[in-house]
DSSP file (Angstrom, degrees, kcal/mol; ACC not computed):
  #  RESIDUE AA STRUCTURE BP1 BP2  ACC     N-H-->O    O-->H-N    N-H-->O    O-->H-N    TCO  KAPPA ALPHA  PHI   PSI    X-CA   Y-CA   Z-CA
    1    1 A X              0   0    0      0, 0.0     2,-0.2     0, 0.0    66,-0.0   0.000 360.0 360.0 360.0 134.9   72.1   68.0   89.9
    2    2 A X        -     0   0    0      1,-0.0     2,-0.5     0, 0.0    66,-0.5  -0.520 360.0-136.9 -77.7 139.3   70.2   70.7   88.1
    3    3 A X        -     0   0    0     -2,-0.2     2,-0.4    64,-0.1    64,-0.2  -0.872  21.2-160.3 -93.3 127.3   71.5   74.2   87.4
    4    4 A X  E     -A   66   0A   0     62,-2.8    62,-3.1    -2,-0.5     2,-0.4  -0.881   3.9-149.0-112.1 141.9   69.0   76.9   88.1
    5    5 A X  E     +A   65   0A   0     -2,-0.4     2,-0.3    60,-0.2    60,-0.2  -0.918  29.0 147.8-109.3 133.8   69.1   80.5   86.7
    6    6 A X  E     -A   64   0A   0     58,-1.8    58,-3.6    -2,-0.4    -2,-0.0  -0.965  51.4 -76.4-157.2 164.3   67.7   83.5   88.5
    7    7 A X  E     -A   63   0A   0     -2,-0.3     2,-0.3    56,-0.2    56,-0.3  -0.270  50.2-111.6 -62.7 150.8   68.4   87.2   88.9
    8    8 A X        -     0   0    0     54,-2.7     2,-0.2     4,-0.0    54,-0.1  -0.654  33.7-151.2 -76.3 139.1   71.3   88.1   91.2
    9    9 A X    >>  -     0   0    0     -2,-0.3     3,-1.3     1,-0.1     4,-1.1  -0.666  29.9-104.3-103.4 165.8   70.2   89.9   94.5
   10   10 A X  T 34 S+     0   0    0      1,-0.3     3,-0.5    -2,-0.2     4,-0.4   0.877 123.9  55.7 -52.5 -37.8   72.1   92.4   96.6
   11   11 A X  T 34 S+     0   0    0      1,-0.2     4,-0.3     2,-0.1    -1,-0.3   0.727 104.5  54.5 -69.4 -20.7   72.7   89.6   99.1
   12   12 A X  T X> S+     0   0    0     -3,-1.3     4,-2.3     1,-0.2     3,-0.8   0.694  84.4  87.3 -87.2 -20.9   74.4   87.5   96.3
   13   13 A X  H 3X S+     0   0    0     -4,-1.1     4,-2.9    -3,-0.5     5,-0.3   0.837  80.3  56.7 -54.2 -40.5   76.9   90.1   95.2
   14   14 A X  H 3> S+     0   0    0     -4,-0.4     4,-1.5    -3,-0.2    -1,-0.2   0.916 113.1  42.6 -56.9 -40.5   79.7   89.2   97.7
   15   15 A X  H <> S+     0   0    0     -3,-0.8     4,-2.3    -4,-0.3    -2,-0.2   0.915 113.8  52.1 -71.1 -43.7   79.7   85.6   96.3
   16   16 A X  H  X S+     0   0    0     -4,-2.3     4,-2.5     1,-0.2    -2,-0.2   0.927 111.8  45.3 -59.6 -46.4   79.4   86.8   92.6
   17   17 A X  H  X S+     0   0    0     -4,-2.9     4,-2.8     2,-0.2    -1,-0.2   0.811 110.1  54.7 -72.2 -26.9   82.3   89.2   92.9
   18   18 A X  H  X S+     0   0    0     -4,-1.5     4,-2.6    -5,-0.3     5,-0.2   0.912 109.8  46.7 -64.5 -40.4   84.4   86.5   94.7
   19   19 A X  H  X S+     0   0    0     -4,-2.3     4,-2.2     2,-0.2     5,-0.3   0.925 114.0  50.3 -63.8 -45.9   83.7   84.2   91.8
   20   20 A X  H  X>S+     0   0    0     -4,-2.5     4,-3.4    -5,-0.2     5,-0.9   0.961 113.1  43.5 -51.1 -56.8   84.7   87.0   89.5
   21   21 A X  I  <>S+     0   0    0     -4,-2.8     5,-1.4     1,-0.2     6,-0.2   0.912 116.9  46.0 -64.0 -42.2   87.9   87.9   91.2
   22   22 A X  I  <5S+     0   0    0     -4,-2.6    -1,-0.2     3,-0.2    -2,-0.2   0.827 121.1  38.2 -70.4 -30.0   89.0   84.2   91.6
   23   23 A X  I  <5S+     0   0    0     -4,-2.2     4,-0.2    -5,-0.2    -2,-0.2   0.904 133.2  17.7 -89.2 -43.8   88.1   83.3   88.0
   24   24 A X  I >X5S+     0   0    0     -4,-3.4     4,-2.1    -5,-0.3     3,-0.5   0.911 126.0  44.8 -98.6 -51.6   89.2   86.5   86.1
   25   25 A X  I 34<S+     0   0    0     -5,-0.9    -3,-0.2     1,-0.2    -4,-0.1   0.789 118.0  44.9 -70.3 -27.0   91.6   88.5   88.3
   26   26 A X  T 34<S+     0   0    0     -5,-1.4    -1,-0.2     1,-0.1    -2,-0.1   0.672 123.7  32.4 -89.6 -18.1   93.6   85.5   89.4
   27   27 A X  T <4 S+     0   0    0     -3,-0.5     2,-0.4    -4,-0.2    -2,-0.2   0.624  95.4  87.5-115.4 -16.8   93.9   83.9   86.0
   28   28 A X     X  -     0   0    0     -4,-2.1     4,-1.9     1,-0.2     5,-0.1  -0.714  62.0-148.1 -93.2 133.3   94.1   86.6   83.4
   29   29 A X  H  > S+     0   0    0     -2,-0.4     4,-2.3     2,-0.2     5,-0.2   0.913 101.8  50.5 -61.7 -43.5   97.5   88.2   82.6
   30   30 A X  H  > S+     0   0    0      1,-0.2     4,-3.2     2,-0.2     5,-0.3   0.962 109.9  48.4 -59.6 -50.6   95.9   91.5   81.9
   31   31 A X  H  > S+     0   0    0      1,-0.2     4,-2.6     2,-0.2     5,-0.2   0.846 111.4  51.3 -57.9 -35.9   94.0   91.5   85.2
   32   32 A X  H  X S+     0   0    0     -4,-1.9     4,-1.3     3,-0.2    -1,-0.2   0.899 113.3  44.5 -70.0 -37.7   97.2   90.6   87.0
   33   33 A X  H  < S+     0   0    0     -4,-2.3     4,-0.3     2,-0.2    -2,-0.2   0.927 122.3  36.4 -71.1 -45.4   99.0   93.5   85.4
   34   34 A X  H  < S+     0   0    0     -4,-3.2    68,-3.1    -5,-0.2    -2,-0.2   0.863 134.3  21.4 -73.0 -37.8   96.3   96.0   85.9
   35   35 A X  H >< S+     0   0    0     -4,-2.6     3,-1.9    -5,-0.3    -3,-0.2   0.369  87.1 106.8-118.1   2.1   95.0   95.0   89.3
   36   36 A X  T 3< S+     0   0    0     -4,-1.3    -1,-0.1     1,-0.3    -3,-0.1   0.809  79.5  54.5 -55.9 -35.0   97.8   93.0   90.8
   37   37 A X  T 3  S+     0   0    0     63,-0.4    -1,-0.3    -4,-0.3     2,-0.1   0.611  92.2  98.9 -71.5 -11.8   98.7   95.8   93.3
   38   38 A X  S <  S-     0   0    0     -3,-1.9     2,-0.3    62,-0.1    62,-0.1  -0.434  76.0-120.4 -80.0 147.8   95.1   95.8   94.6
   39   39 A X    >>  -     0   0    0     60,-0.3     4,-2.2    -2,-0.1     3,-0.8  -0.649  23.4-120.6 -82.8 141.9   93.9   94.1   97.7
   40   40 A X  H 3> S+     0   0    0     -2,-0.3     4,-2.7     1,-0.3     5,-0.2   0.880 113.8  54.5 -49.6 -42.7   91.1   91.5   97.2
   41   41 A X  H 3> S+     0   0    0      1,-0.2     4,-2.2     2,-0.2    -1,-0.3   0.887 109.3  49.4 -62.6 -36.1   88.7   93.4   99.5
   42   42 A X  H <> S+     0   0    0     -3,-0.8     4,-2.3     2,-0.2    -1,-0.2   0.878 110.9  49.2 -66.2 -40.4   89.3   96.6   97.3
   43   43 A X  H  X S+     0   0    0     -4,-2.2     4,-2.3     2,-0.2    -2,-0.2   0.925 112.6  47.3 -61.8 -46.6   88.6   94.6   94.2
   44   44 A X  H  X S+     0   0    0     -4,-2.7     4,-2.4     2,-0.2    -2,-0.2   0.884 111.3  50.4 -68.3 -39.3   85.5   93.1   95.6
   45   45 A X  H  X S+     0   0    0     -4,-2.2     4,-2.3    -5,-0.2    -1,-0.2   0.910 112.4  47.9 -66.8 -38.6   84.1   96.5   96.9
   46   46 A X  H  X S+     0   0    0     -4,-2.3     4,-2.0     2,-0.2    -2,-0.2   0.928 111.9  50.1 -67.1 -39.9   84.7   98.2   93.4
   47   47 A X  H  X S+     0   0    0     -4,-2.3     4,-2.4     1,-0.2     5,-0.2   0.911 110.2  49.6 -65.6 -40.2   83.0   95.2   91.8
   48   48 A X  H  X S+     0   0    0     -4,-2.4     4,-2.5     1,-0.2    -1,-0.2   0.902 110.1  50.8 -63.9 -40.1   80.0   95.5   94.1
   49   49 A X  H  X S+     0   0    0     -4,-2.3     4,-0.6     1,-0.2    -1,-0.2   0.871 112.9  46.9 -63.4 -32.2   79.8   99.2   93.4
   50   50 A X  H  < S+     0   0    0     -4,-2.0     4,-0.4    -5,-0.2    -2,-0.2   0.870 118.3  40.0 -75.6 -35.9   79.8   98.6   89.7
   51   51 A X  H >X S+     0   0    0     -4,-2.4     4,-0.7    -5,-0.2     3,-0.6   0.759  96.4  77.7 -86.1 -25.7   77.2   95.8   89.8
   52   52 A X  H >< S+     0   0    0     -4,-2.5     3,-1.6     1,-0.2     4,-0.4   0.923  94.1  48.8 -54.3 -51.7   74.8   97.2   92.4
   53   53 A X  G >X S+     0   0    0     -4,-0.6     3,-1.4     1,-0.3     4,-0.8   0.839 102.2  64.9 -58.4 -31.0   73.1   99.7   90.0
   54   54 A X  G <4 S+     0   0    0     -3,-0.6    -1,-0.3    -4,-0.4    -2,-0.2   0.717  87.9  69.6 -67.4 -18.8   72.7   96.9   87.4
   55   55 A X  G << S+     0   0    0     -3,-1.6    -1,-0.3    -4,-0.7    -2,-0.2   0.732 111.8  29.3 -69.7 -23.2   70.3   95.1   89.8
   56   56 A X  T <4 S+     0   0    0     -3,-1.4     2,-0.7    -4,-0.4    -1,-0.2   0.405  94.4 102.8-117.8   0.6   67.6   97.8   89.3
   57   57 A X    ><  -     0   0    0     -4,-0.8     3,-2.1     1,-0.1    31,-0.0  -0.772  58.7-154.2 -89.3 114.3   68.4   99.0   85.7
   58   58 A X  T 3  S+     0   0    0     -2,-0.7    -1,-0.1     1,-0.3    -4,-0.0   0.683  92.7  60.4 -64.5 -16.6   65.9   97.4   83.3
   59   59 A X  T 3  S+     0   0    0     20,-0.1    20,-3.8    19,-0.1     2,-0.3   0.373 104.1  57.7 -92.2   5.4   68.4   97.7   80.4
   60   60 A X  E <   - B   0  78A   0     -3,-2.1     2,-0.4    18,-0.2    18,-0.2  -0.948  64.2-159.0-132.5 154.7   70.9   95.4   82.2
   61   61 A X  E     - B   0  77A   0     16,-2.7    16,-1.9    -2,-0.3     2,-0.5  -0.999  10.0-174.5-138.6 138.6   70.8   91.9   83.6
   62   62 A X  E     - B   0  76A   0     -2,-0.4   -54,-2.7    14,-0.2     2,-0.4  -0.958  19.4-177.3-128.9 107.8   72.9   90.1   86.2
   63   63 A X  E     -AB   7  75A   0     12,-2.5    12,-2.6    -2,-0.5     2,-0.3  -0.882  11.5-152.0-115.1 137.8   71.9   86.4   86.3
   64   64 A X  E     -AB   6  74A   0    -58,-3.6   -58,-1.8    -2,-0.4     2,-0.5  -0.821   6.1-145.0-107.1 149.9   73.3   83.8   88.7
   65   65 A X  E     -AB   5  73A   0      8,-2.5     7,-3.5    -2,-0.3     8,-1.0  -0.962  23.3-172.2-109.7 121.2   73.5   80.0   88.1
   66   66 A X  E     +AB   4  71A   0    -62,-3.1   -62,-2.8    -2,-0.5     2,-0.4  -0.866  13.1 179.6-117.8 150.7   73.0   77.9   91.2
   67   67 A X  E >  S- B   0  70A   0      3,-2.2     3,-1.7    -2,-0.3   -64,-0.1  -0.970  75.3  -2.5-147.5 128.9   73.4   74.2   91.9
   68   68 A X  T 3  S-     0   0    0    -66,-0.5     3,-0.1    -2,-0.4   -65,-0.1   0.815 129.9 -57.1  58.7  31.7   72.7   72.6   95.2
   69   69 A X  T 3  S+     0   0    0      1,-0.2     2,-0.3     0, 0.0    -1,-0.3   0.324 116.6 100.9  88.4 -10.2   72.0   75.9   96.8
   70   70 A X  E <  S-B   67   0A   0     -3,-1.7    -3,-2.2     2,-0.0     2,-0.5  -0.817  77.4-108.7-113.5 151.6   75.3   77.6   96.0
   71   71 A X  E     +B   66   0A   0     -2,-0.3    -5,-0.3    -5,-0.2     3,-0.1  -0.643  36.3 171.3 -74.9 123.6   76.2   80.1   93.2
   72   72 A X  E     -     0   0A   0     -7,-3.5     2,-0.3    -2,-0.5    -6,-0.2   0.425  61.0 -15.9-113.3   0.1   78.4   78.4   90.6
   73   73 A X  E     -B   65   0A   0     -8,-1.0    -8,-2.5    66,-0.1     2,-0.3  -0.977  54.4-147.7-179.0 174.5   78.4   81.1   88.0
   74   74 A X  E     -B   64   0A   0     -2,-0.3    64,-0.4   -10,-0.3     2,-0.3  -0.986   3.5-150.8-154.2 164.3   76.9   84.3   86.6
   75   75 A X  E     -B   63   0A   0    -12,-2.6   -12,-2.5    -2,-0.3     2,-0.4  -0.980  10.3-169.2-135.3 150.9   76.3   86.2   83.5
   76   76 A X  E     +B   62   0A   0     -2,-0.3    60,-0.4   -14,-0.2     2,-0.3  -0.999  13.1 158.8-140.4 134.5   76.0   89.9   82.8
   77   77 A X  E     -B   61   0A   0    -16,-1.9   -16,-2.7    -2,-0.4     2,-0.3  -0.986  23.5-142.5-154.5 159.8   74.8   91.8   79.8
   78   78 A X  E     -B   60   0A   0     -2,-0.3     2,-0.3    53,-0.2   -18,-0.2  -0.933  10.9-140.3-121.3 142.2   73.4   95.3   78.7
   79   79 A X        -     0   0    0    -20,-3.8     9,-0.2    -2,-0.3     2,-0.1  -0.685  38.4-100.2 -89.0 154.5   70.8   96.3   76.2
   80   80 A X        -     0   0    0     -2,-0.3     2,-0.4    50,-0.2     7,-0.2  -0.413  28.4-121.2 -73.6 154.2   71.5   99.3   74.2
   81   81 A X      > -     0   0    0     47,-0.2     5,-0.5     1,-0.1     3,-0.4  -0.745  13.2-147.7 -87.5 144.3   70.0  102.7   75.0
   82   82 A X  T   5S+     0   0    0     -2,-0.4    -1,-0.1     1,-0.2    -2,-0.0   0.154  78.4  91.2-100.2  17.2   68.0  104.1   72.1
   83   83 A X  T   5S-     0   0    0      4,-0.1    -1,-0.2     1,-0.0    -2,-0.0   0.359 109.4 -98.0 -92.5   8.1   68.8  107.8   72.9
   84   84 A X  T   5S+     0   0    0     -3,-0.4    -2,-0.1    44,-0.1    44,-0.0   0.176 108.0  91.4 100.9 -17.4   71.8  107.7   70.6
   85   85 A X  T   5S-     0   0    0      2,-0.1    -3,-0.1     1,-0.1     3,-0.1   0.782  75.9-146.9 -85.0 -23.5   74.5  107.2   73.2
   86   86 A X      < +     0   0    0     -5,-0.5     2,-0.4     1,-0.2    -4,-0.1   0.420  63.7  97.9  80.3  -2.3   74.4  103.4   72.9
   87   87 A X  S    S-     0   0    0     -7,-0.2    -1,-0.2     2,-0.0    -2,-0.1  -0.952  72.9-119.0-125.5 138.3   75.2  102.9   76.6
   88   88 A X    >>  -     0   0    0     -2,-0.4     4,-1.3    -9,-0.2     3,-1.3  -0.274  36.5-105.4 -64.7 159.9   73.0  102.2   79.6
   89   89 A X  H >> S+     0   0    0      1,-0.3     4,-1.6     2,-0.2     3,-0.6   0.890 120.6  56.4 -48.5 -47.3   73.0  104.8   82.4
   90   90 A X  H 34 S+     0   0    0      1,-0.3    -1,-0.3     2,-0.2   -36,-0.1   0.665 107.0  49.6 -71.7 -13.3   75.2  102.5   84.6
   91   91 A X  H <4 S+     0   0    0     -3,-1.3     3,-0.4     1,-0.1    -1,-0.3   0.726 106.5  55.3 -89.7 -23.6   77.9  102.3   81.9
   92   92 A X  H << S+     0   0    0     -4,-1.3     2,-0.5    -3,-0.6    -2,-0.2   0.843 114.9  39.3 -74.9 -33.0   77.9  106.1   81.5
   93   93 A X  S  < S+     0   0    0     -4,-1.6    -1,-0.3     2,-0.0     2,-0.3  -0.695  80.7 173.5-119.3  74.8   78.6  106.7   85.3
   94   94 A X        -     0   0    0     -2,-0.5    -3,-0.1    -3,-0.4     3,-0.1  -0.614  32.6-116.8 -83.5 142.8   81.1  103.9   86.2
   95   95 A X        -     0   0    0     -2,-0.3    -1,-0.1   -49,-0.1   -45,-0.0  -0.318  41.6 -89.0 -70.7 162.3   82.6  103.9   89.6
   96   96 A X        -     0   0    0      1,-0.1    -1,-0.1    -2,-0.0     3,-0.1  -0.284  47.5 -98.4 -68.8 157.0   86.4  104.3   89.9
   97   97 A X        -     0   0    0      1,-0.1     3,-0.1    -3,-0.1    -1,-0.1  -0.221  54.8 -77.7 -63.8 164.6   88.6  101.2   89.8
   98   98 A X    >   -     0   0    0      1,-0.1     3,-2.0   -55,-0.1    -1,-0.1  -0.255  60.7 -83.1 -62.6 153.6   89.9   99.8   93.1
   99   99 A X  T 3  S+     0   0    0      1,-0.2   -60,-0.3    -3,-0.1    -1,-0.1  -0.292 118.9  29.5 -53.6 138.3   92.8  101.6   94.9
  100  100 A X  T 3  S+     0   0    0      1,-0.3   -63,-0.4   -62,-0.1    -1,-0.2   0.256  85.0 138.6  94.1 -12.6   96.1  100.4   93.4
  101  101 A X    <   -     0   0    0     -3,-2.0     2,-1.2   -64,-0.1    -1,-0.3  -0.362  58.8-124.5 -65.1 145.0   94.8   99.7   89.9
  102  102 A X    >>  -     0   0    0    -68,-3.1     4,-1.6     1,-0.2     3,-0.9  -0.768  26.9-167.8 -90.2  95.1   96.9  100.7   87.1
  103  103 A X  H 3> S+     0   0    0     -2,-1.2     4,-3.2     1,-0.3     5,-0.3   0.838  80.6  59.3 -55.8 -41.4   94.5  102.9   85.2
  104  104 A X  H 3> S+     0   0    0      1,-0.2     4,-2.3     2,-0.2    -1,-0.3   0.896 107.2  48.5 -58.1 -37.7   96.5  103.3   82.0
  105  105 A X  H <> S+     0   0    0     -3,-0.9     4,-2.6     2,-0.2    -1,-0.2   0.924 111.0  50.4 -64.5 -45.0   96.4   99.5   81.6
  106  106 A X  H  X S+     0   0    0     -4,-1.6     4,-2.8     1,-0.2     5,-0.2   0.939 114.3  44.3 -57.1 -51.4   92.6   99.4   82.3
  107  107 A X  H  X S+     0   0    0     -4,-3.2     4,-2.3     1,-0.2    -1,-0.2   0.879 111.7  53.4 -66.3 -35.3   92.0  102.1   79.6
  108  108 A X  H  X S+     0   0    0     -4,-2.3     4,-2.0    -5,-0.3    -2,-0.2   0.943 112.2  44.0 -61.1 -47.0   94.4  100.5   77.2
  109  109 A X  H  X S+     0   0    0     -4,-2.6     4,-2.3     2,-0.2    -2,-0.2   0.920 113.5  49.9 -68.0 -43.9   92.6   97.2   77.4
  110  110 A X  H  X S+     0   0    0     -4,-2.8     4,-2.4     1,-0.2    -1,-0.2   0.901 110.6  51.2 -57.9 -40.7   89.1   98.8   77.2
  111  111 A X  H  X S+     0   0    0     -4,-2.3     4,-2.4    -5,-0.2    -1,-0.2   0.886 108.6  51.2 -66.9 -37.5   90.1  100.8   74.2
  112  112 A X  H  X S+     0   0    0     -4,-2.0     4,-2.4     2,-0.2    -2,-0.2   0.914 109.9  50.0 -63.8 -42.4   91.4   97.6   72.5
  113  113 A X  H  X S+     0   0    0     -4,-2.3     4,-2.5     1,-0.2    -2,-0.2   0.946 112.6  46.7 -59.3 -48.4   88.1   95.8   73.1
  114  114 A X  H  X S+     0   0    0     -4,-2.4     4,-2.4     2,-0.2    -2,-0.2   0.900 112.1  49.7 -61.8 -41.8   86.2   98.7   71.7
  115  115 A X  H  X S+     0   0    0     -4,-2.4     4,-2.6     1,-0.2    -1,-0.2   0.921 113.1  46.6 -61.7 -46.0   88.4   99.0   68.6
  116  116 A X  H  X S+     0   0    0     -4,-2.4     4,-2.3     2,-0.2    -2,-0.2   0.885 112.1  50.1 -66.5 -39.7   88.1   95.3   67.9
  117  117 A X  H  X S+     0   0    0     -4,-2.5     4,-1.8     2,-0.2     6,-0.2   0.924 112.7  47.9 -66.4 -43.7   84.3   95.3   68.4
  118  118 A X  H  X>S+     0   0    0     -4,-2.4     5,-3.0     2,-0.2     4,-0.8   0.916 112.4  49.8 -58.8 -46.2   84.0   98.3   66.0
  119  119 A X  H ><5S+     0   0    0     -4,-2.6     3,-0.6     1,-0.2    -2,-0.2   0.922 114.6  42.5 -59.2 -46.9   86.3   96.5   63.4
  120  120 A X  H 3<5S+     0   0    0     -4,-2.3    -1,-0.2     1,-0.2    -2,-0.2   0.748 115.7  49.1 -76.5 -25.2   84.3   93.3   63.5
  121  121 A X  H 3<5S-     0   0    0     -4,-1.8    -1,-0.2    -5,-0.2    -2,-0.2   0.483 119.9 -98.4 -98.0  -4.3   80.9   95.0   63.5
  122  122 A X  T <<5S-     0   0    0     -4,-0.8    -3,-0.2    -3,-0.6     3,-0.2   0.608  78.5 -45.8  94.3  14.6   81.5   97.4   60.6
  123  123 A X  S >><S-     0   0    0     -5,-3.0     4,-2.2    -6,-0.2     3,-0.6  -0.309  77.7 -55.0 114.6 167.7   82.3  100.5   62.5
  124  124 A X  H 3> S+     0   0    0      1,-0.2     4,-3.2     2,-0.2     5,-0.3   0.789 120.9  56.1 -53.1 -41.7   81.2  102.7   65.4
  125  125 A X  H 3> S+     0   0    0      1,-0.2     4,-2.3     2,-0.2    -1,-0.2   0.945 114.1  40.4 -63.6 -43.7   77.5  103.4   64.5
  126  126 A X  H <> S+     0   0    0     -3,-0.6     4,-2.8     2,-0.2     5,-0.3   0.934 115.5  53.1 -65.5 -44.9   76.7   99.7   64.3
  127  127 A X  H  X>S+     0   0    0     -4,-2.2     4,-2.8     1,-0.2     5,-0.5   0.952 112.7  43.0 -54.9 -53.7   78.8   99.0   67.4
  128  128 A X  H  <5S+     0   0    0     -4,-3.2    -1,-0.2     1,-0.2    -2,-0.2   0.876 113.3  52.2 -61.2 -38.9   77.0  101.6   69.4
  129  129 A X  H  <5S+     0   0    0     -4,-2.3    -1,-0.2    -5,-0.3    -2,-0.2   0.932 119.7  33.7 -61.1 -47.2   73.6  100.6   68.1
  130  130 A X  H  <5S-     0   0    0     -4,-2.8    -2,-0.2    -5,-0.2    -1,-0.2   0.725  92.4-150.9 -86.4 -20.2   74.1   97.0   69.0
  131  131 A X  T  <5 -     0   0    0     -4,-2.8   -53,-0.2    -5,-0.3    -3,-0.1   0.946  13.2-147.6  46.0  66.3   76.2   97.6   72.2
  132  132 A X      < +     0   0    0     -5,-0.5     2,-0.3   -18,-0.1    -1,-0.1  -0.376  22.8 179.4 -59.7 137.3   78.3   94.5   72.1
  133  133 A X        -     0   0    0    -55,-0.1     2,-0.3    -2,-0.0   -57,-0.0  -0.972  31.9-109.4-138.2 151.9   79.1   93.3   75.6
  134  134 A X        -     0   0    0     -2,-0.3     2,-0.6   -57,-0.0   -58,-0.1  -0.638  27.4-145.0 -72.6 135.4   81.0   90.4   77.0
  135  135 A X        -     0   0    0     -2,-0.3     2,-0.7   -60,-0.1   -58,-0.1  -0.935  12.8-148.7-107.6 126.9   78.8   87.9   78.7
  136  136 A X        +     0   0    0     -2,-0.6     2,-0.5   -60,-0.4   -62,-0.1  -0.851  22.2 171.4-101.7 117.4   80.6   86.3   81.7
  137  137 A X        -     0   0    0     -2,-0.7     2,-0.4   -62,-0.1   -62,-0.2  -0.989   6.3-176.2-126.8 130.1   79.6   82.8   82.5
  138  138 A X        -     0   0    0     -2,-0.5     2,-0.3   -64,-0.4   -73,-0.1  -0.936   3.1-178.3-128.4 147.9   81.4   80.8   85.0
  139  139 A X              0   0    0     -2,-0.4   -66,-0.1   -66,-0.1   -65,-0.0  -0.795 360.0 360.0-133.4 175.1   81.1   77.2   86.1
  140  140 A X              0   0    0     -2,-0.3   -67,-0.1   -67,-0.0    -2,-0.0   0.446 360.0 360.0 -95.1 360.0   82.7   74.9   88.6
């Protein structure tokens, strides 16, 4: 069976965030520590709030992989903004985490990712210019 790639639509978001929650939130030690107290419906609602602006932002992409009519994975990435900030608008105004999230854990993890990206890329100016992002691809 062939896998087809196409943009995620608003109607696809509930399935995309379910895949995200079951793949990342249920299997990652960090996610379990930071988001373990959260209810699945709250995690999904926060993820939908975070992903919805990306559907219309030309500097971001949210792509689904489908096979046999069902979504089997997705990828997300951002292009850099060239106004000097290095971040797309949707990254500058992030919605809050779901109720019950341990925010200090989320901030600690995000800071560690940024520090490692800056270390590997030769420092903050290059990091901001290139705006390294994780690409999330999931399969069955």
